[in-house]
PASE-493280 format. One record per atom (N, C-alpha, C, O): residue in three letters; x, y, z. Coordinates in steps of 0.05 Angstrom, whole numbers, plus 5000, padded with zeros to 4 digits. Layout:
N
alaXYZ/...
***
This chain:
338
met237633194113/met235933434113/met237733674108/met239733714120/ala236933844089/ala238434084083/ala237434324100/ala235034354104/ile239334474109/ile238634714124/ile239534954107/ile241934974100/asp237735134101/asp238335364084/asp238635614102/asp236735674117/leu240835744100/leu241435984116/leu241836224099/leu243036204077/gly240936454108/gly241636704097/gly243436854116/gly242736874140/ile245636964107/ile247537104124/ile248137384114/ile248737424090/asp247937574132/asp248737854126/asp251037914145/asp250537964169/met253437914135/met255837964151/met256738244148/met258238314130/gly255738424166/gly256338704164/gly258738784181/gly259938624196/thr259439034180/thr261739144195/thr261239134225/thr263039064240/ser258839194234/ser258239204262/ser256738964273/ser257038894296/ser255138834256/ser253538614265/ser253238404243/ser253438464219/ile252638164252/ile252137944233/ile249537814240/ile248937754263/gln247837774220/gln245237634224/gln245237374208/gln246137364185/val244037174220/val243736914207/val240836834208/val239636824230/tyr239636784185/tyr236836714183/tyr236536424174/tyr237736334154/asn235036264189/asn234435984182/asn231835984166/asn229736024177/ala232135924140/ala229735934123/ala227835704128/ala225435724124/leu228935474138/leu227235244144/leu225335304167/leu223035234167/glu226435444188/glu224835514211/glu223635784209/glu222035864226/asp224335934188/asp223336204184/asp223836384208/asp222036514219/lys226336394217/lys227036574239/lys229936644240/lys231636504229/ile230536874252/ile233336954256/ile234536784279/ile233436784301/ile236736654273/ile237936484294/ile240336614306/ile241436514326/ala241336834295/ala243636974306/ala243437264297/ala243037324274/asn243937444316/asn244137734311/asn246137834331/asn245437924353/glu248637834323/glu250837884341/glu252838094330/glu252938124306/pro254238234347/pro256338414338/pro258538254322/pro259138024330/thr259638374302/thr261638234285/thr264338264299/thr266138414290/ile264638134322/ile267038174339/ile267837904350/ile266237734358/val270537864352/val271537624365/val273737714384/val275137914379/ala274137564406/ala276237614425/ala278137374424/ala277237144424/val280737434422/val282737214421/val284837244443/val285337464453/asn286137024450/asn288237034470/asn290937064456/asn291037104431/glu293137044471/glu295737094460/glu296536874440/glu298436914424/asn295236644440/asn295736434420/asn293936454396/asn293836264380/arg292536674394/arg290636724372/arg288336524372/arg287236464350/glu287636424395/glu285336244398/glu282936414405/glu283136594422/ile280636354393/ile278236514398/ile277136424426/ile276636194431/val276736624443/val275636574469/val272736674472/val271336594491/ala271936854455/ala269136954456/ala268437074429/ala270137174414/val265837074422/val264837194398/val262337354403/val261137324424/gly261637534385/gly259137684387/gly258937864411/gly260938004417/ser256737864424/ser256138044446/ser258037984469/ser258838174484/glu258837734473/glu260637664495/glu263437794490/glu264637894508/ala264337794465/ala266837914458/ala266638224460/ala268538354468/glu264338324452/glu263938614453/glu264138724482/glu265138944486/glu263238564501/glu263438644529/glu266338664538/glu266938804557/met268138534524/met270938534531/met272438764518/met274738814526/ala271238894499/ala272639114484/ala273639324503/ala272039434518/gly276139394502/gly277339604518/gly277839524547/gly278739684563/lys277239274554/lys277439184582/lys279238934584/lys279438814606/thr280438844562/thr281938594563/thr284738634576/thr285938844573/pro285538424590/pro288338434601/pro290338384580/pro289638324557/glu292938414587/glu295038364568/glu294938084556/glu294537894571/gly295338074530/gly295237814517/gly292537754503/gly292437564487/tyr290537904509/tyr287937874497/tyr287338104478/tyr288038334484/thr286038044456/thr285438244436/thr282638214426/thr281637984422/val281238434421/val278538424409/val278838524380/val279938734375/ile277738364362/ile278138404333/ile275438414319/ile273638264325/asn275238604300/asn272938614281/asn274038514254/asn275538654241/pro273238274246/pro274338154222/pro273038244195/pro273838144174/val271138424197/val269838524172/val269738824172/val269138954192/gln270438944149/gln270339234146/gln269239294118/gln270239194098/gly267239464117/gly266139554092/gly265139334074/gly265339354049/gly264039114086/gly262938894070/gly265038694061/gly264238494048/gly267538734068/gly269638544060/gly271038434085/gly271138554106/ile272138194082/ile273538054104/ile276338164106/ile277838154086/thr277138254130/thr279838354134/thr281538164151/thr283938194152/asn280237974164/asn281737764179/asn280237504174/asn278237444187/phe281437344156/phe280037094147/phe279536904169/phe277336804173/asp281636834184/asp281336634205/asp279336714227/asp277736544236/met279336964234/met277437054255/met274537054244/met272736994258/ala274237124218/ala271637114206/ala270536834205/ala268136784210/val272236644198/val271436354198/val270636264226/val268536134229/gly272136344246/gly271536264273/gly268836374282/gly267236234295/leu268336624275/leu265736754283/leu263436614269/leu261436544281/leu263736574243/leu261536434227/leu261036154237/leu258736074241/lys263136004242/lys262835734251/lys261435714278/lys259635554282/asn262135894296/asn260835904322/asn257935964320/asn256235824332/leu257136164304/leu254336234301/leu252636024287/leu250335974294/ile253835904266/ile252435704251/ile251935454268/ile249735344268/glu253935364282/glu253635134299/glu251735184322/glu250035014329/lys251935414334/lys250135484356/lys247235504347/lys245335434361/gly246835604323/gly244135664313/gly242735424301/gly240235414301/thr244235224290/thr242935004276/thr242634754295/thr240534644296/arg244834684308/arg244734464328/arg243634204315/arg242434044329/val244034164290/val243133914277/val245633774265/val247033894248/val246033534273/val248433384265/val247933254237/val245733174230/phe250133254221/phe250133124195/phe248133244175/phe247133114157/ser247433494179/ser245733634160/ser247333774138/ser249633854143/lys246233784115/lys247433934093/lys246634224095/lys244334294093/ile248634394100/ile248034684104/ile248634834078/ile250934834068/arg246634964068/arg246935134044/arg246635424053/arg244935484070/val248335594043/val248335874052/val248236064029/val249636034009/ala246536274031/ala246536504014/ala247536734030/ala246336804050/val249836854022/val250937074038/val250837324021/val251537323997/ser250037544033/ser249737804019/ser252537934015/ser254237904032/val252838063992/val255338213986/val254538483974/val252438503961/pro256238693979/pro255638943966/pro255638923936/pro257038753925/ser254139093923/ser253939083894/ser256639123880/ser257238993859/gly258339293890/gly260839363877/gly263239203886/gly265439273879/ile262838983900/ile265038833911/ile266538683889/ile265338603869/gly269138663892/gly270838533871/gly270938233874/gly269938123894/asp272038093854/asp272137803854/asp273837693877/asp273137483888/val275937833884/val277637733906/val276137733932/val276237543947/glu274637953937/glu273037973961/glu270837763961/glu270237643982/lys269537713938/lys267537513936/lys268637233943/lys267337083958/arg270937173932/arg272136913937/arg272836883967/arg272436663978/ala273737093979/ala274437074008/ala271937014024/ala272136854043/ile269737144018/ile267237094033/ile266336814029/ile265536674048/glu266336714004/glu265536443998/glu267236244013/glu266236054026/glu269836274012/glu271636094025/glu271236094056/glu271435884069/ala270736334067/ala270336354096/ala267836194104/ala267836054125/val265636224089/val263136084096/val263535784093/val262435634109/ile264935694072/ile265335404069/ile267135304091/ile266635084102/ser269235444098/ser270935364120/ser269435354147/ser270335214165/ala267335504149/ala265735504173/ala263735264175/ala262335234195/gly263535104153/gly261934864154/gly259734844133/gly258334644132/ala259435044115/ala257335024095/ala258234834072/ala260634814066/lys256334694061/lys256934514038/lys256634664012/lys258234603993/glu254834844010/glu254435003986/glu254235303994/glu253035364014/val255335473977/val255235763983/val254335903958/val255435863936/tyr252436083961/tyr251536263939/tyr251936543949/tyr251936603973/leu252236723930/leu252337013936/leu249937153925/leu248837073905/ile249037353940/ile246837513930/ile247437803937/ile248337873959/glu246937973918/glu247438263922/glu245638363944/glu243238313945/ala246838523963/ala245438613987/ala242838763980/ala240838723994/pro242838943961/pro240339083955/pro238038903947/pro235738943955/leu238638693932/leu236638493924/leu235638343949/leu233238303952/ala237538263966/ala236738113990/ala235038284008/ala233038194019/gly235838534011/gly234338724028/gly231538764018/gly229638784033/ala231338783991/ala228638823979/ala226838583984/ala224538613991/ile227938343980/ile226438103985/ile225538084014/ile223238024020/gly227438144032/gly226838134060/gly224738334069/gly223338304088/ala224538554053/ala222538764059/ala219838704045/ala218038864048/gly219738474032/gly217138394020/gly216738473991/gly214538473981/val218838553977/val218638643949/val219138413930/val220938253934/asp217438393910/asp217838193889/asp219738313868/asp218938453850/val222338263872/val224338393855/val224338283826/val225738393809/asn222938063821/asn222737963794/asn220738113777/asn220638073752/glu219238293789/glu217238443774/glu218638643755/glu220838733761/pro217438703732/pro218438913714/pro217839193725/pro216539353711/lys218639243749/lys218039493762/lys220439573779/lys221839403790/gly220939833781/gly223339933795/gly222739983825/gly220640093832/tyr224739913841/tyr224639973870/tyr227340093878/tyr229440003869/val227240283897/val229740393908/val230140273935/val228440293953/ile232540153939/ile233240043965/ile235640203976/ile237640243962/val235340314000/val237440464013/val238240304038/val236640294058/asp240540184038/asp241440024061/asp243640174075/asp245940204065/val243040284099/val244940444114/val245840274138/val244440244158/gly248240164135/gly249239984155/gly251140124174/gly250740364181/ala253239984182/ala255240104199/ala257640204183/ala258640424187/gly258640034164/gly260940114148/gly260340254122/gly261840424114/thr258140184110/thr257440304084/thr254540364081/thr252840244095/thr253940544063/thr251240604054/thr251040514025/thr252640614008/glu249140344019/glu248840253992/glu246040323982/glu244040263994/val246040453959/val243540543946/val243240403919/val245140413904/ala241040273914/ala240740133888/ala237840143879/ala235940153894/val237540153852/val234940113840/val234939833829/val236639753813/val232939673837/val232739393828/val230239353812/val228239483816/ser230439173793/ser228239103775/ser228838853760/ser231138803753/leu226838683756/leu227138433741/leu229438263751/leu230938143736/gly229638243778/gly231538063790/gly234438153788/gly236237993792/gly234938413783/gly237638513782/gly237938793791/gly235938933796/val240438883795/val240939153803/val241439323778/val243239263762/val239839523774/val240039693750/val242039913754/val243739963737/val241840053776/val243740273783/val244340243812/val242640183829/ser246940283819/ser247640273847/ser250040453853/ser251540523835/lys250240533878/lys252440693887/lys252840633917/lys250940613932/ser255440603924/ser256040543952/ser258140743962/ser259940813948/val257740833987/val259641024000/val260340914028/val258640794041/arg262740964036/arg263640874063/arg262841084084/arg264541154101/ile260441174083/ile259341354103/ile256841224114/ile254841194099/ala256841144139/ala254541014151/ala254741044182/ala255741244192/gly253840844196/gly253740864225/gly256340914239/gly256541084257/asp258440774230/asp261140814243/asp262141104238/asp263341224256/ala261641204214/ala262541484208/ala261041684226/ala262241874235/leu258541634230/leu256941814247/leu257941794276/leu258042004290/asp258641554285/asp259741524312/asp262341684315/asp262841814335/asn264041664294/asn266541814294/asn266142114294/asn267642264306/asp264042204280/asp263342494281/asp262842584309/asp263742804317/ile261442424325/ile260842494352/ile263442484369/ile263842664386/ile265042284365/ile267642264380/ile269342514375/ile270442634394/gln269542594350/gln271242824343/gln270043084354/gln271543264362/gln267343104354/gln266043344364/gln266543384394/gln267143604403/ile266343164409/ile266743174438/ile269743234444/ile270343374463/lys271443114428/lys274343154432/lys275043444427/lys276643564441/lys273943554405/lys274743824397/lys273544034416/lys274944224422/lys271044004424/lys269744204440/lys270344184470/lys270544384484/tyr270543934480/tyr270743894509/tyr273343764518/tyr273843734542/asn275043704499/asn277643564505/asn277143304521/asn278643244539/ile275043164513/ile274442914526/ile274342694505/ile273142724484/glu275642474511/glu275742244493/glu273642044502/glu273741954525/ile271841964484/ile269841764491/ile270141514474/ile271341534452/ala269141294483/ala269341044469/ala267241034446/ala265141164448/pro267840884425/pro265940844403/pro263140754413/pro261140834402/ser263140574433/ser260640474443/ser259040704456/ser256540704454/thr260440884470/thr259041124481/thr257941294460/thr255641394462/ala259541334438/ala258541504416/ala256041394403/ala254241534396/glu255941124401/glu253641004389/glu251141044406/glu248941094396/lys251441014433/lys249241064451/lys248241354449/lys245841404450/val250141534447/val249341824444/val247841864418/val245942014417/lys248841734397/lys247441764371/lys244641664372/lys242741794361/leu244241434385/leu241541324387/leu239741494404/leu237341524399/arg240841624425/arg239141774443/arg238642064433/arg236442164435/leu240742194422/leu240542474415/leu240642534385/leu239642734376/gly241742344370/gly242242404342/gly239742414325/gly237742274330/ser239842584304/ser237742584284/ser238842704259/ser240842844259/ala237442654237/ala238342754211/ala237543044206/ala238543174188/ile235643144223/ile234643414220/ile235143574245/ile234343494267/val236643784243/val237343954266/val234744074278/val233144174263/gly234444044304/gly232144154317/gly229943954322/gly227944014335/leu230243714310/leu228143514313/leu228143404342/leu226043314351/asn230443404355/asn230743314382/asn231943534399/asn233943654391/ile230843584422/ile231943804439/ile232943694466/ile233343854484/asp233243434468/asp234143314493/asp237043384499/asp238543474482/val237843334523/val240643354532/val241343094546/val239642944556/ala243943034549/ala244842794563/ala247642844573/ala249242994562/glu248242704595/glu251042714605/glu252542474594/glu251642244595/ile254942524585/ile256642314575/ile259242314591/ile260042524600/lys260542084593/lys263042074608/lys265241954591/lys264841774575/gly267542064595/gly269941974580/gly272442044596/gly272442074620/lys274642064581/lys277242114594/lys278242394586/lys278442444562/asp278942554605/asp280042824599/asp282742784585/asp284542644594/met283042914562/met285342874545/met287942994558/met290142914550/tyr287643174576/tyr290043304589/tyr290743174615/tyr293043104620/ser288743134633/ser289343024659/ser289242714659/ser290442594676/gly287842604640/gly287642314638/gly285642194657/gly285341944659/val284242354672/val282342254692/val279442244680/val278942394661/pro277742084690/pro274942074680/pro273542344684/pro274042484704/lys271942414665/lys270542674666/lys267842654652/lys267642514632/gly265842794662/gly263242794649/gly262543064639/gly263543274649/val260843074619/val259943334608/val257043304597/val256343084588/val255543514599/val252743514589/val252743624561/val253843844556/ile251643474542/ile251443564514/ile248543574505/ile246843434516/ser248043724485/ser245343754474/ser245043604448/ser247043544434/ala242543554441/ala242043424415/ala242943594392/ala243843484372/asn242643854394/asn243444034372/asn246444014366/asn247244014343/glu248043974387/glu250943944383/glu251443684367/glu253043684349/ile250143474375/ile250543224361/ile249543234333/ile250843134314/asn247243354329/asn246143374302/asn247843534283/asn248143464260/asn249043744293/asn250843904277/asn253343744270/asn254543784248/ala254243574288/ala256543404283/ala256043204261/ala257743134245/leu253543114260/leu252742904240/leu252043014213/leu251842874193/lys251543274212/lys250343404188/lys251743334162/lys250343264142/asp254343364161/asp255743334135/asp255543044125/asp255043004101/asp255942854143/asp255742574133/asp252942494127/asp252542334108/val250942594141/val248142544134/val247542654106/val246242524090/asn248542894101/asn248143004074/asn249442844052/asn248442824030/thr251742714059/thr253042534039/thr251242304033/thr251042214009/ile249942184053/ile248141964049/ile245842054031/ile245041904012/ile244642284037/ile242442384021/ile243342443992/ile241842383973/glu245742553989/glu246742613962/glu247142353946/glu246742353922/thr247942143959/thr248341883946/thr245641783935/thr245541683912/val243541813950/val240941733941/val240141903917/val239041803897/his240642163919/his239942343897/his241442273871/his240242283850/cys243942193874/cys245542123850/cys244441873836/cys244341863812/val243741683852/val242641433840/val239941493826/val239441383805/leu238341663838/leu235741733825/leu236241873799/leu234841833779/glu238342043798/glu238942193773/glu239842003751/glu239342053727/glu241141783758/glu242141593739/glu240141373731/glu240641213713/thr237841373744/thr235741173738/thr234441223711/thr233641453705/pro234241013694/pro232941053668/pro230041163671/pro228641093691/pro229141323653/pro226441443654/pro224241233656/pro222241283669/glu224641003644/glu222640793644/glu222140693673/glu219840613679/leu224140703690/leu223840613717/leu223340843736/leu222140803757/ala224141083728/ala223841313746/ala220841363753/ala220241443775/ser219141313733/ser216241353739/ser215241153759/ser213341223774/asp216440913759/asp215540713779/asp216140803807/asp214640743826/leu218340943811/leu219241013838/leu217441193853/leu217341193877/ile215841353838/ile213841523851/ile211841353865/ile210841423887/glu211141123853/glu209240943864/glu210440753886/glu209240723907/thr212740643880/thr213940443898/thr215440563921/thr215740443942/gly216540813918/gly217840953939/gly220640843944/gly221740683929/ile221840943966/ile224540863975/ile224240684000/ile222740754018/ile225540453999/ile225440264021/ile228040284037/ile230240244026/leu227840344063/leu230240374080/leu230740114095/leu228840004108/thr233140014094/thr234039794111/thr236639864124/thr237840074119/gly237539684142/gly240039734157/gly239539874183/gly237640034186/gly241239814203/gly240839924230/gly240940224231/gly239440354245/thr242740354215/thr243040644216/thr240740784201/thr240341024204/gly239240624185/gly236840734172/gly234740824192/gly232940974185/lys235040734217/lys233140814238/lys233841074251/lys232441164269/leu235941204241/leu236741464253/leu234341654251/leu233141694230/arg233741784273/arg231341954275/arg231342174253/arg233342314250/gly229242184238/gly228942384217/gly230242334191/gly229842484172/leu231642104188/leu233042054162/leu231042014140/leu231342124118/gly228941854145/gly226941814124/gly225542074117/gly224942114093/arg224942234137/arg223542494131/arg225342674114/arg224342804095/leu227842684120/leu229742854105/leu229942754076/leu230042904057/met230142484074/met230342364047/met227942434030/met228242494006/lys225642424042/lys223142484027/lys223042784019/lys222242843997/ser223942954037/ser223843244031/ser225743314008/ser225143503993/val227943174006/val229943233985/val229143113959/val229443233938/thr228142863959/thr227642723934/thr224742753925/thr224142713901/gly222942813943/gly220042823936/gly218742553934/gly216542533924/ile220142343943/ile219142063941/ile218541963969/ile220142003987/asn216341823972/asn215641713998/asn217741504007/asn218841363990/val218241494033/val220241314044/val218841114062/val217241194079/tyr219440864059/tyr218240644075/tyr220540494089/tyr222740464079/phe219940394113/phe221840244128/phe221139944126/phe218839864127/ala223239784123/ala222839494124/ala221739424152/ala222439554171/glu220139214153/glu219039134179/glu221139084200/glu220939154223/asp223338954191/asp225638904209/asp228138994194/asp229438834181/pro228739254194/pro230939364178/pro233639234183/pro235239224164/ile234139154207/ile236839044214/ile237138764202/ile239238694193/cys235038604202/cys235138324193/cys234038274165/cys234038054156/ala233138484151/ala231838454125/ala233738324105/ala232838154089/val236238394105/val238138284085/val238537994089/val238437834070/ala239037904114/ala239437624120/ala236937464113/ala237137244102/gln234637574120/gln232137434115/gln231737404085/gln230837194075/gly232237614070/gly231937604041/gly233837404028/gly233037264009/ala236237384038/ala238237194027/ala237236904032/ala237436734015/gly236236864057/gly235136594063/gly232736524047/gly232536284039/met231036714042/met228636654026/met229436593997/met228136423984/ala231536723987/ala232436673960/ala233536393956/ala232936253937/ile235236313976/ile236436043973/ile234335823977/ile234635603966/arg232335883992/arg230135683997/arg228335663972/arg226735473970/gly228535863954/gly226935853930/gly224135953934/gly222435913917/arg223636083957/arg220936173962/arg220336423945/arg221936603944/gly218036423933/gly217236653917/gly218636673890/gly218536883877/gly220036463882/gly221436473856/gly223836643855/gly224536743834/phe225236673878/phe227536853878/phe230136703874/phe232336833873/gly230036443872/gly232536283869/gly234236363845/gly236636323845/asn232936473824/asn234436533800/asn236436773803/asn238036803786/ile236236923825/ile237937153827/ile240537093843/ile242137273847/leu240836843852/leu243236773866/leu245536733847/leu245136633825/met247936823855/met250236793838/met251236503839/met250836363859/gln252436423818/gln253236143815/gln255236063837/gln256936223845/val255035823846/val256935713865/val259635683852/val259835583830/thr261735773867/thr264435743856/thr266035543873/thr268235463865/arg265035463896/arg266435273913/arg264335073925/arg262235163933/arg265034833927/arg263434633941/arg265234463959/arg267234363949/lys264534433984/lys266234284002/lys266033993997/lys263833893991/asn268233844000/asn268233553996/asn266733424019/asn267033504042/tyr265233214013/tyr263833064034/tyr265732854046/tyr265032704064/
***
């Protein structure tokens, strides 16, 4: 029995979709914890809990940055753990479609393929992330009609116009969730001389952050380490402070969308008024981002039903051949020996 999986291996999280069972079987942080012998002792959320708290000899590693693998062995260990935990079927042939950024190079593609095969897959296909996201959001990308997909993840924001099973125009920038978290870290450090953890910055972003200044008027207390005394310290911050910190990078995301729309052929541009902009990715849920995007472009913005898992789901649907999407998978370049 063949098991078809769709995988979206992002900078902050990895999703695995089982097309046979039609469900997400893994949605975990892209993190592994290793001991002094470089042996993996924890992955995903369990490893994330260890970040910043490990004793000497233990290290927490993120093996993926900006859609590319930066630590091959750790990426293999993470993938193998999640695939084995999620399938639990012995002697099955596992086929995988894994999403990749549109602008990724051949070396990066080969590294991703080899990592997935080393993790236990028999066959590996690649699919461009905007196409996978569109399929996962319910779009028939084989239609002779244009759709705009904006995938705002943790490491990158990718904007693409897709039509007839391919990417017509695309642009990717390394401004996304992680950059917004860093904006908050730098703002707190500069104004209050307090150093906060990335995990704290992300929580602040979710609670107070928005793409439009004034949309949120809440306040919150955050805790970190005083940069001069070194002791723990708390401070109350407002949503406006956070929004101002995010403003420049949010504008970069909006400008990227605008640039792609400018480069879209006229034949497809008219379609976009009808089909709108589809938002995927965890950071796409930032409060007010869709509203700001619509006000700047004049095009309606829609959210995927499950923006975080849409890409993995779309990749899985493509490899399963549901809806006639199998033709957009890239050719297999490696097959594991039986």
